[in-house]
C-alpha positions as a Markdown table, in Angstrom:
| # | Residue | x | y | z |
|---|---|---|---|---|
| 1 | Unk | 114.9 | 99.3 | 87.6 |
| 2 | Unk | 111.5 | 98.3 | 88.7 |
| 3 | Unk | 112.8 | 98.2 | 92.3 |
| 4 | Unk | 114.4 | 101.6 | 91.9 |
| 5 | Unk | 110.8 | 103.0 | 91.0 |
| 6 | Unk | 109.0 | 101.1 | 94.1 |
| 7 | Unk | 111.6 | 102.3 | 96.6 |
| 8 | Unk | 112.3 | 105.8 | 95.3 |
| 9 | Unk | 111.9 | 108.5 | 98.0 |
| 10 | Unk | 110.9 | 105.9 | 100.5 |
| 11 | Unk | 112.8 | 104.9 | 103.6 |
| 12 | Unk | 113.3 | 101.6 | 105.6 |
| 13 | Unk | 110.4 | 100.0 | 106.7 |
| 14 | Unk | 107.8 | 102.0 | 104.4 |
| 15 | Unk | 107.0 | 99.3 | 102.1 |
| 16 | Unk | 106.7 | 96.8 | 105.2 |
| 17 | Unk | 104.1 | 99.5 | 106.7 |
| 18 | Unk | 102.4 | 99.5 | 103.4 |
| 19 | Unk | 102.2 | 95.6 | 103.3 |
| 20 | Unk | 100.6 | 95.7 | 106.8 |
| 21 | Unk | 98.0 | 98.3 | 105.6 |
| 22 | Unk | 97.3 | 95.9 | 103.0 |
| 23 | Unk | 96.8 | 92.9 | 105.1 |
| 24 | Unk | 94.2 | 95.0 | 107.3 |
| 25 | Unk | 96.4 | 96.4 | 110.0 |
| 26 | Unk | 95.7 | 100.0 | 111.0 |
| 27 | Unk | 98.4 | 102.5 | 109.7 |
| 28 | Unk | 101.0 | 103.3 | 112.3 |
| 29 | Unk | 101.4 | 106.4 | 114.0 |
| 30 | Unk | 104.4 | 107.4 | 112.1 |
| 31 | Unk | 102.9 | 110.6 | 110.2 |
| 32 | Unk | 106.2 | 111.1 | 108.1 |
| 33 | Unk | 105.9 | 107.5 | 106.8 |
| 34 | Unk | 102.2 | 107.8 | 105.9 |
| 35 | Unk | 102.7 | 111.1 | 104.1 |
| 36 | Unk | 105.6 | 109.7 | 102.1 |
| 37 | Unk | 103.3 | 106.7 | 101.0 |
| 38 | Unk | 100.3 | 109.0 | 100.2 |
| 39 | Unk | 102.8 | 111.3 | 98.2 |
| 40 | Unk | 103.9 | 108.3 | 96.2 |
| 41 | Unk | 100.3 | 107.4 | 95.4 |
| 42 | Unk | 100.7 | 104.1 | 97.4 |
| 43 | Unk | 98.1 | 104.9 | 100.2 |
| 44 | Unk | 94.9 | 107.0 | 100.0 |
| 45 | Unk | 92.9 | 108.3 | 103.1 |
| 46 | Unk | 89.4 | 107.1 | 103.3 |
| 47 | Unk | 86.6 | 109.1 | 104.6 |
| 48 | Unk | 86.6 | 107.5 | 107.9 |
| 49 | Unk | 90.3 | 108.5 | 108.4 |
| 50 | Unk | 91.7 | 105.2 | 107.8 |
| 51 | Unk | 94.1 | 104.4 | 105.1 |
| 52 | Unk | 93.7 | 102.0 | 102.0 |
| 53 | Unk | 96.4 | 100.7 | 99.6 |
| 54 | Unk | 96.1 | 101.8 | 96.1 |
| 55 | Unk | 96.8 | 100.0 | 92.9 |
| 56 | Unk | 100.2 | 101.6 | 92.7 |
| 57 | Unk | 100.7 | 100.5 | 96.1 |
| 58 | Unk | 99.9 | 96.9 | 95.4 |
| 59 | Unk | 102.3 | 97.1 | 92.3 |
| 60 | Unk | 105.0 | 98.3 | 94.5 |
| 61 | Unk | 104.3 | 95.6 | 97.0 |
| 62 | Unk | 104.4 | 92.9 | 94.1 |
| 63 | Unk | 107.6 | 94.4 | 92.9 |
| 64 | Unk | 109.2 | 94.1 | 96.3 |
| 65 | Unk | 108.0 | 90.4 | 96.6 |
| 66 | Unk | 109.5 | 89.5 | 93.2 |
| 67 | Unk | 112.7 | 91.5 | 93.9 |
| 68 | Unk | 113.2 | 89.5 | 97.2 |
| 69 | Unk | 112.7 | 86.1 | 95.7 |
């Protein structure tokens, strides 16, 4: 049930891209992917144009990690 919440409305690779941003990588250039993550509240845009993972995004990543274990 939690995994469905974390992946609802997302496509393959979205959570992987979210994890990369969480580890300090720049957000990829796939505007659709970034918009999906922002819409879900997993990413937020900073004033300098970069993106940061929100608390909801970190919860989604934790659910992903637990679901794969």
